[in-house]
C-alpha positions as CSV (number, residue, x, y, z in Angstrom):
1,M,0.0,0.0,0.0
2,D,1.3,3.5,-0.9
3,L,1.9,5.3,2.4
4,N,1.2,8.6,0.6
5,S,-2.1,7.5,-0.7
6,K,-5.3,9.3,0.4
7,I,-7.1,5.9,0.4
8,V,-6.3,4.2,3.7
9,G,-7.4,1.0,5.5
10,P,-6.7,-0.5,8.9
11,Y,-3.7,-2.8,9.6
12,G,-2.4,-4.8,12.4
13,D,0.9,-6.6,11.6
14,T,1.4,-5.7,8.0
15,T,0.4,-2.5,6.2
16,G,-2.9,-3.1,4.3
17,D,-3.8,-6.4,6.0
18,G,-7.2,-5.0,7.1
19,A,-6.8,-6.3,10.7
20,I,-9.1,-4.8,13.4
21,Q,-9.5,-5.5,17.1
22,L,-13.0,-5.3,18.5
23,S,-14.5,-5.7,22.0
24,F,-18.1,-6.1,22.8
25,T,-20.6,-7.8,25.1
26,L,-23.4,-10.2,24.2
27,P,-26.3,-11.0,26.6
28,L,-25.4,-14.7,26.6
29,N,-23.8,-17.2,28.9
30,N,-20.2,-18.0,28.3
31,D,-20.5,-21.2,26.2
32,S,-20.1,-22.5,22.7
33,I,-23.4,-20.8,21.6
34,A,-22.0,-17.4,22.6
35,T,-18.8,-18.2,20.8
36,Q,-20.6,-19.0,17.6
37,A,-22.9,-16.1,18.0
38,A,-20.0,-13.7,18.2
39,K,-18.4,-15.1,15.1
40,K,-21.6,-15.0,13.1
41,L,-22.1,-11.4,14.2
42,L,-18.8,-10.4,12.8
43,L,-19.4,-12.4,9.6
44,K,-22.6,-10.4,9.1
45,M,-20.6,-7.2,9.6
46,G,-18.3,-8.3,6.7
47,F,-15.2,-9.4,8.6
48,K,-13.2,-12.5,7.7
49,D,-10.4,-14.5,9.4
50,I,-12.2,-14.0,12.7
51,Q,-10.3,-15.0,15.9
52,I,-11.8,-14.8,19.4
53,V,-8.8,-14.1,21.6
54,H,-10.6,-13.4,24.8
55,Q,-14.0,-14.5,26.1
56,T,-15.2,-14.2,29.7
57,L,-18.4,-14.1,31.7
58,I,-18.9,-10.6,33.3
59,G,-22.3,-11.2,34.8
60,E,-25.2,-13.5,34.7
61,K,-25.9,-14.1,31.0
62,F,-23.4,-11.5,29.8
63,T,-20.2,-12.5,28.0
64,F,-17.4,-10.1,27.1
65,F,-15.4,-10.7,23.9
66,V,-12.1,-9.5,22.4
67,V,-12.0,-10.4,18.7
68,Y,-9.7,-10.0,15.8
69,G,-11.1,-9.8,12.2
70,K,-10.1,-8.5,8.8
71,T,-11.8,-6.2,6.4
72,T,-11.2,-5.1,2.9
73,L,-12.9,-1.7,3.4
74,T,-11.0,1.5,2.9
75,V,-11.7,5.2,3.2
76,N,-10.6,8.1,1.0
77,T,-9.3,10.9,3.3
78,E,-9.2,13.5,0.4
79,F,-12.8,14.5,1.0
80,I,-12.8,14.5,4.8
81,K,-12.8,17.9,6.5
82,P,-10.9,18.4,9.8
83,L,-12.9,18.5,13.0
84,E,-10.4,20.6,14.9
85,V,-10.7,24.3,15.4
86,N,-8.0,25.6,13.0
87,T,-6.1,28.3,14.8
88,K,-2.5,29.1,15.7
89,V,-2.3,28.6,19.4
90,M,-0.9,31.5,21.5
91,E,1.1,30.9,24.6
92,R,-0.1,32.4,27.9
93,K,2.0,35.6,27.9
94,E,1.1,36.2,24.2
95,S,-2.6,35.7,25.0
96,D,-2.5,38.2,27.9
97,Q,-0.7,40.7,25.7
98,M,-3.3,40.3,22.9
99,I,-6.2,40.7,25.4
100,S,-4.7,43.9,26.6
101,T,-4.1,45.2,23.1
102,Y,-7.5,44.2,21.6
103,F,-9.8,44.9,24.6
104,N,-7.9,46.9,27.2
105,R,-9.6,45.0,29.9
106,K,-9.8,41.5,31.4
107,L,-12.0,38.9,29.6
108,V,-14.5,37.2,31.8
109,V,-15.0,33.4,31.5
110,V,-17.6,31.3,33.3
111,G,-17.4,27.5,33.1
112,A,-19.2,24.5,34.5
113,C,-20.1,20.9,34.1
114,I,-23.8,21.1,33.6
115,G,-26.8,18.8,34.4
116,E,-26.2,15.8,36.7
117,D,-22.7,15.3,35.3
118,A,-20.3,15.2,38.2
119,H,-17.0,14.9,36.3
120,T,-14.9,18.1,36.7
121,V,-11.6,16.8,35.3
122,G,-12.1,18.5,31.9
123,I,-13.4,21.9,33.1
124,D,-10.7,21.9,35.8
125,A,-8.0,21.2,33.3
126,I,-9.0,24.2,31.3
127,M,-9.8,26.7,34.1
128,N,-7.9,25.8,37.3
129,M,-4.6,27.5,37.9
130,K,-2.6,24.2,38.0
131,G,-4.2,23.1,34.7
132,Y,-3.2,19.7,33.3
133,D,0.0,18.0,32.0
134,G,2.1,21.1,32.4
135,H,-0.4,23.4,30.7
136,Y,-1.6,26.1,33.2
137,G,-5.3,26.8,33.3
138,L,-7.1,30.1,32.6
139,E,-6.9,31.2,36.3
140,R,-3.1,31.7,35.8
141,Y,-3.7,34.1,32.9
142,S,-3.4,37.7,34.2
143,M,-6.0,39.0,31.7
144,F,-8.7,36.4,32.3
145,E,-11.2,36.7,35.1
146,T,-12.6,33.2,35.7
147,Y,-15.5,31.6,37.5
148,N,-15.4,27.8,37.7
149,L,-18.8,26.7,39.0
150,G,-17.8,23.1,39.2
151,A,-20.1,20.1,38.6
152,Q,-23.8,19.3,38.6
153,V,-24.7,22.9,37.7
154,Q,-28.0,23.5,36.1
155,P,-28.0,25.4,32.8
156,S,-30.2,28.1,34.3
157,E,-27.6,28.6,37.1
158,L,-24.8,28.9,34.7
159,L,-26.7,31.4,32.6
160,E,-27.6,33.4,35.7
161,K,-23.9,33.6,36.8
162,S,-22.8,34.5,33.3
163,M,-25.2,37.4,33.1
164,E,-24.3,38.5,36.6
165,V,-20.6,38.9,35.8
166,E,-21.2,39.9,32.1
167,A,-19.2,37.0,30.8
168,D,-17.4,37.2,27.5
169,A,-17.3,33.4,27.2
170,I,-19.2,30.4,28.6
171,L,-17.4,27.0,28.8
172,I,-19.6,23.9,29.2
173,S,-18.1,20.4,29.9
174,Q,-20.0,17.2,29.4
175,V,-18.5,13.7,30.1
176,V,-21.5,11.5,30.7
177,T,-23.2,10.5,27.4
178,Q,-25.6,7.7,28.4
179,R,-28.8,8.0,26.4
180,D,-27.5,11.2,24.8
181,I,-28.0,13.2,28.0
182,H,-25.0,15.4,27.0
183,L,-26.8,16.5,23.8
184,R,-29.9,17.4,25.7
185,N,-27.9,19.4,28.3
186,L,-25.9,21.2,25.6
187,T,-29.0,22.0,23.6
188,R,-30.8,23.3,26.7
189,M,-27.9,25.6,27.5
190,V,-27.9,27.1,24.0
191,E,-31.6,27.6,24.1
192,L,-31.4,29.5,27.4
193,V,-28.6,31.7,26.3
194,E,-30.4,32.6,23.1
195,A,-33.7,33.3,24.9
196,S,-31.8,35.6,27.3
197,G,-30.7,37.8,24.4
198,I,-26.9,37.6,25.1
199,R,-25.9,34.9,22.6
200,N,-24.3,37.4,20.2
201,K,-22.3,38.8,23.2
202,V,-20.7,35.6,24.4
203,V,-18.5,32.9,23.0
204,M,-19.9,29.5,23.8
205,V,-17.4,26.6,23.9
206,A,-18.3,23.0,24.6
207,G,-15.9,20.3,25.7
208,G,-15.8,16.6,26.5
209,P,-14.2,13.4,25.4
210,R,-17.1,12.3,23.2
211,I,-18.0,15.7,21.6
212,D,-16.3,17.0,18.5
213,N,-16.4,20.4,16.8
214,S,-19.0,19.4,14.1
215,I,-21.5,18.3,16.7
216,A,-20.9,21.4,18.9
217,V,-21.4,23.8,16.0
218,E,-24.5,21.9,14.9
219,L,-25.9,22.4,18.4
220,G,-25.3,26.1,18.3
221,Y,-21.8,26.5,19.9
222,D,-18.9,28.4,18.5
223,A,-16.4,25.6,19.0
224,C,-15.6,22.4,20.8
225,F,-12.3,21.4,22.5
226,G,-12.2,17.8,23.6
227,R,-9.5,15.3,24.1
228,G,-6.0,16.6,23.7
229,S,-7.0,20.2,24.3
230,F,-5.5,22.6,26.8
231,A,-6.2,26.1,28.2
232,E,-4.1,27.8,25.6
233,D,-6.2,26.3,22.8
234,V,-9.4,27.6,24.4
235,A,-7.9,31.0,25.3
236,T,-6.6,31.5,21.8
237,F,-10.0,30.8,20.3
238,I,-11.9,33.0,22.7
239,I,-9.6,35.9,22.0
240,E,-9.7,35.5,18.2
241,E,-13.4,35.0,18.1
242,L,-14.2,38.1,20.3
243,H,-11.7,40.1,18.2
244,R,-13.4,39.0,15.0
245,R,-16.8,40.1,16.3
246,Q,-15.3,43.4,17.5
247,Q,-14.1,44.1,14.0
248,E,-17.5,43.4,12.5
249,V,-19.2,46.0,14.6
């Protein structure tokens, strides 16, 4: 396979061998019927050379599988658009300087993990002073005034605080995705902000390990920063988006 080709497929040991590893659970006891069911399922999905390398009972009538299979399917990356927010990331000192130059005041950012979601790792990594993995959070920026409301914050509470402090940006984190609860929470937040009349005044940024930029924009957000994102990514986007809007006025 040409490594410079736009048409790519999965591989395990050898380039182009089509090997894929899958894991899944079937609601069956761990026996030969379950084994055959797993293989038939993958055959129906178009895989060949199927090998079940791990099979164990994880509960009454629930068997977990790790399976290898091969596929001939490929994908042409030439027509795939990037999901990342395309921007040149500014370091902390540069961001502070740009805020001072563009706005001559601190930018106000309010963030929270909304709904019943209690996972604050993401919002803390972006906002708290210590940040994450050597990347300081927005609290350490001299030109950001930050309010981290933590977890299990109702959208109405986040909106109320944002209006109280006249926020320039609202950051919303969602980790829990069971039954698409994150989509409902994110949608509700946008609806409330739009109904309040401040949508055009604030930058709205979503974040979470299972949310990408295309989903966020479709829901009404300005951008999404998920896995692999740091405070400087978010800071740069907020600054540039607010500056863009400022120039349009």
